[in-house]
C-alpha positions in Angstrom: -17.0 7.9 23.6 -15.0 5.2 22.7 -13.0 5.3 19.4 -13.8 3.6 16.4 -11.9 1.3 15.0 -10.5 3.1 12.2 -8.9 5.7 14.4 -7.2 3.4 16.9 -3.9 5.2 17.3 -0.6 3.1 15.5 1.1 2.6 19.0 -1.8 0.8 20.2 -2.1 -1.2 17.1 2.0 -2.0 17.8 1.0 -4.0 20.8 -1.1 -6.4 18.8 1.4 -9.4 18.2 -1.4 -10.8 16.0 -0.9 -9.3 12.8 -4.0 -11.4 11.5 -5.8 -9.9 14.5 -4.4 -6.4 13.8 -5.4 -6.0 10.3 -9.0 -7.3 10.6 -9.6 -4.7 13.3 -8.1 -2.0 10.9 -9.9 -3.0 7.8 -13.2 -3.8 9.9 -12.7 -0.2 11.1 -12.7 1.2 7.7 -15.3 -0.9 6.1 -17.6 0.4 9.1 -17.1 3.9 8.2 -17.3 3.2 4.3 -21.1 1.3 4.7 -22.1 4.4 7.1 -21.4 6.7 4.4 -24.1 8.4 2.5 -22.5 8.4 -0.6 -21.4 4.9 -0.7 -21.5 3.1 -4.2 -23.1 6.3 -5.8 -21.3 6.3 -8.9 -20.4 2.6 -9.3 -20.5 1.1 -13.1 -21.9 -2.2 -13.2 -19.0 -4.7 -14.9 -20.6 -8.2 -15.1 -22.4 -11.2 -13.2 -21.1 -14.1 -11.5 -22.5 -16.8 -9.8 -24.0 -16.8 -6.4 -21.5 -18.9 -3.6 -23.6 -19.7 -0.5 -23.4 -17.2 2.7 -22.6 -14.2 0.1 -25.2 -11.1 0.6 -28.2 -12.1 -1.0 -28.8 -7.9 -0.9 -26.5 -8.2 -4.4 -28.7 -11.1 -6.2 -29.9 -9.8 -9.3 -34.1 -11.3 -8.8 -35.1 -10.5 -11.8 -32.4 -12.4 -14.0 -33.1 -15.2 -11.3 -36.8 -15.2 -12.5 -35.7 -15.6 -16.5 -32.8 -17.9 -15.7 -33.6 -19.9 -12.4 -30.0 -19.2 -11.0 -28.4 -16.8 -8.7 -26.2 -14.2 -10.1 -24.5 -11.6 -8.6 -24.0 -8.2 -10.1 -20.3 -7.2 -10.0 -19.3 -3.6 -10.1 -16.0 -2.3 -11.5 -14.9 -1.8 -8.1 -15.4 -5.3 -7.1 -13.5 -6.9 -9.6 -10.4 -9.0 -9.5 -7.2 -7.0 -9.0 -3.3 -8.3 -9.0 -1.9 -6.5 -6.2 2.0 -6.7 -5.1 3.0 -5.0 -1.9 6.8 -4.1 -2.0 8.1 -3.4 1.5 11.2 -1.9 2.2 13.1 -3.5 5.3 16.0 -1.5 5.0 17.8 -0.1 8.4 16.6 3.2 7.8 12.7 2.1 8.1 13.7 0.8 11.8 14.0 4.9 13.1 11.6 6.1 15.6 11.3 9.6 17.5 8.2 8.1 19.6 7.3 4.5 20.4 6.4 3.2 16.6 8.8 2.6 14.3 8.5 3.3 10.3 9.4 -0.3 9.8 6.4 -1.4 12.5 4.2 1.3 10.7 4.9 0.0 7.4 4.4 -3.8 8.4 1.0 -3.1 9.9 0.1 -0.7 6.9 1.0 -3.5 4.5 -1.1 -6.0 6.8 -4.0 -4.3 6.5 -3.5 -3.8 2.9 -3.2 -7.6 2.4 -6.6 -8.5 4.5 -8.4 -5.7 2.6 -7.5 -7.1 -0.8 -8.5 -10.4 0.5 -11.8 -8.8 1.7 -12.4 -7.3 -1.8 -11.7 -10.5 -3.4 -8.4 -9.6 -5.2 -5.1 -11.4 -5.3 -2.8 -10.1 -3.1 1.3 -10.6 -3.4 4.2 -9.5 -1.4 7.9 -8.7 -1.8 10.0 -7.6 0.7 13.5 -6.3 0.7 16.7 -4.6 1.6 19.7 -4.6 -0.7 18.6 -8.4 -1.1 15.2 -9.6 -1.7 13.9 -11.4 1.1 10.8 -13.0 0.4 8.6 -13.4 -2.7 5.1 -14.4 -2.4 3.1 -14.2 -5.8 -0.4 -12.4 -5.9 -3.2 -14.9 -5.4 -6.5 -14.6 -4.7 -6.7 -18.3 -2.6 -8.6 -18.7 0.3 -5.9 -19.4 2.9 -3.3 -17.2 0.9 -3.2 -13.9 3.0 -2.2 -16.0 5.9 1.0 -16.7 4.3 1.9 -13.2 4.1 1.1 -12.4 7.5 3.7 -15.3 8.4 6.2 -13.7 6.0 5.1 -10.3 7.6 5.7 -11.5 10.9 9.4 -13.2 10.3 10.7 -9.8 8.7 13.4 -7.4 10.7 14.8 -4.6 9.4 18.3 -4.2 8.5 21.1 -3.3 6.0 21.5 -0.9 3.2 18.4 -0.3 0.7 18.1 -1.2 -3.0 14.5 -0.4 -4.2 15.7 -0.1 -7.7 16.5 -3.7 -7.6 13.0 -5.1 -5.9 11.4 -2.7 -9.1 13.9 -4.8 -11.7 13.0 -8.0 -10.0 9.2 -7.4 -10.1 9.0 -6.2 -13.4 10.8 -9.7 -14.9 8.2 -11.6 -12.6 4.7 -9.9 -12.7 2.2 -10.2 -15.5 1.4 -6.9 -16.9 -1.5 -4.9 -15.8 -1.2 -5.5 -12.2 -0.7 -3.0 -9.3 2.2 -2.9 -7.0 2.2 -0.7 -3.9 5.3 0.2 -2.7 5.9 1.1 1.1 9.1 2.9 1.6 10.9 5.8 3.0 12.5 6.9 -0.1 15.9 7.2 1.9 18.1 6.5 -0.7 19.0 7.7 -4.6 16.1 8.3 -6.8 17.6 7.9 -10.3 17.6 3.9 -10.7 14.1 3.7 -8.8 12.2 6.4 -11.2 14.0 4.5 -14.2 12.3 1.4 -13.0 9.4 3.1 -11.9 8.9 4.0 -15.5 9.4 0.7 -16.8 6.6 -0.7 -14.8 4.2 2.1 -15.9 5.2 1.5 -19.3 4.4 -2.2 -18.9 0.7 -1.1 -18.1 1.4 -1.7 -14.3 -0.3 0.7 -12.1 1.7 1.6 -8.8 1.1 3.5 -6.0 4.0 5.0 -3.5 3.4 5.2 0.2 6.0 7.1 1.7 6.7 6.2 5.6 7.8 9.0 7.3 8.6 9.9 11.1 7.4 13.4 12.3 11.1 14.3 13.5 12.3 13.8 9.8 9.6 16.1 8.4 10.6 18.8 11.3 14.2 18.0 12.5 12.8 19.1 16.0 16.4 18.9 18.0 18.0 21.4 19.8 20.9 20.0 21.5 24.6 19.2 20.0 24.5 15.3 19.0 26.1 12.4 16.8 23.6 11.2 14.2 24.8 8.0 12.5 23.6 6.9 9.7 21.6 3.5 9.9 22.5 1.7 6.6 26.5 2.7 6.7 27.3 3.4 10.2 28.7 7.0 9.2 28.8 9.2 12.1 27.8 12.7 11.7 28.7 15.4 15.1 25.9 18.0 14.1 24.7 21.1 15.8 20.9 21.0 15.0 20.4 25.0 14.7 22.8 25.3 12.1 22.0 22.4 10.1 18.3 22.5 10.2 17.5 24.9 7.3 19.8 23.1 4.8 18.3 19.5 5.9 14.4 20.5 5.2 15.6 22.1 2.0 17.6 19.1 0.6 14.6 17.0 2.3 12.2 18.7 0.4 13.8 19.0 -2.8 14.8 15.3 -2.5 10.7 14.3 -2.3 9.7 17.0 -4.5 11.7 15.5 -7.3 10.3 12.1 -6.9 6.4 13.5 -6.4 7.0 15.3 -9.8 8.4 12.2 -11.6 5.3 10.3 -10.3 3.1 12.9 -11.8 4.6 12.6 -15.0 4.0 9.2 -15.0 0.4 8.7 -13.6 1.9 6.9 -10.1 -0.4 8.4 -7.2 2.0 9.0 -3.8 1.3 10.0 -0.5 3.0 10.6 2.6 2.3 9.2 5.8 3.5 9.5 9.3 4.0 6.7 12.1 1.2 8.7 14.1 -1.7 9.4 12.1 -4.0 6.6 11.7 -3.7 3.4 9.0 -7.0 4.5 7.8 -6.1 7.6 5.8 -3.5 5.5 3.6 -6.4 2.3 3.4 -8.8 5.4 1.9 -6.1 6.3 -0.2 -5.5 2.7 -1.6 -9.2 2.2 -2.1 -9.4 5.3 -4.1 -6.8 4.6 -6.3 -8.1 1.1 -6.8 -11.3 2.2 -8.2 -9.3 4.2 -10.6 -7.0 1.4 -11.6 -10.0 -1.1 -12.1 -11.6 1.9 -14.5 -8.3 2.2 -16.5 -8.1 -1.7 -17.0 -11.7 -1.5 -18.1 -11.6 1.3 -20.8 -8.3 -0.8 -22.1 -10.8 -4.1 -22.3 -13.0 -1.9 -24.0 -10.9 -0.9 -26.4 -9.5 -3.5 -27.2 -12.9 -5.2 -28.0 -14.5 -2.2 -29.7 -16.3 -1.4 -27.3 -18.4 -4.4 -26.9 -19.2 -5.7 -23.1 
């Protein structure tokens, strides 16, 4: 039996050189799976009407309202209202690692492209920030028809290199973005945490919703090496001659402590965080994003209702 598109192996996806085609393939697979779900739309709350545009799904037209007004309007639900989302992509040298066929950077870029396409399909405003120790590109979040293509062009030109400064990129976003947006950080999180955590708190204080998608290689999770080797820090060039069996336990404990801390901080500040590995299909990360998106829009709606005293 042929696999459905949402379960395409990342190694197969990486062979697609056209990012737009890749993203469309992934998103169409995910959306097909959602449409087949018997629970699709079972707990969606109505938000507002909007005018019908030629070519849109007539099943969403409110025909009773048409009978009263002689105009076509679509019912729009809270999960269908516009969201401003900025994708924040780590392009540092540590992202260039792989123990198989897909680097963390290749996976992260495919994920960013798929999220941009998904946002476009949902009529949300999508933006992009790419960085290492410096800001590489900034595409402000817009929902214009051809805006997503600019994001694909920018993503296609990126290469992983240099040290990481996630805190600096987050600080920049805090300065340029209007409050109440959604920020998706895609990174391996292999850097000091203090400054990054401070700026994540600052973004939440400005009423931004934040998702952190940690991209890991399977070898980083298990440290499966069994022969003496020299490990080289991709960002600093520092070399460390190591007997894996002698350091495996300490490495895994340090790694666990590092990521336990960032997850605890995210939990405390209502930031959703998930780890994805470069061997798992992209659809799992997209489903995680869609779940968060629905809750983010609900929170936005609740804040708006609170400001208006509960009036619709």
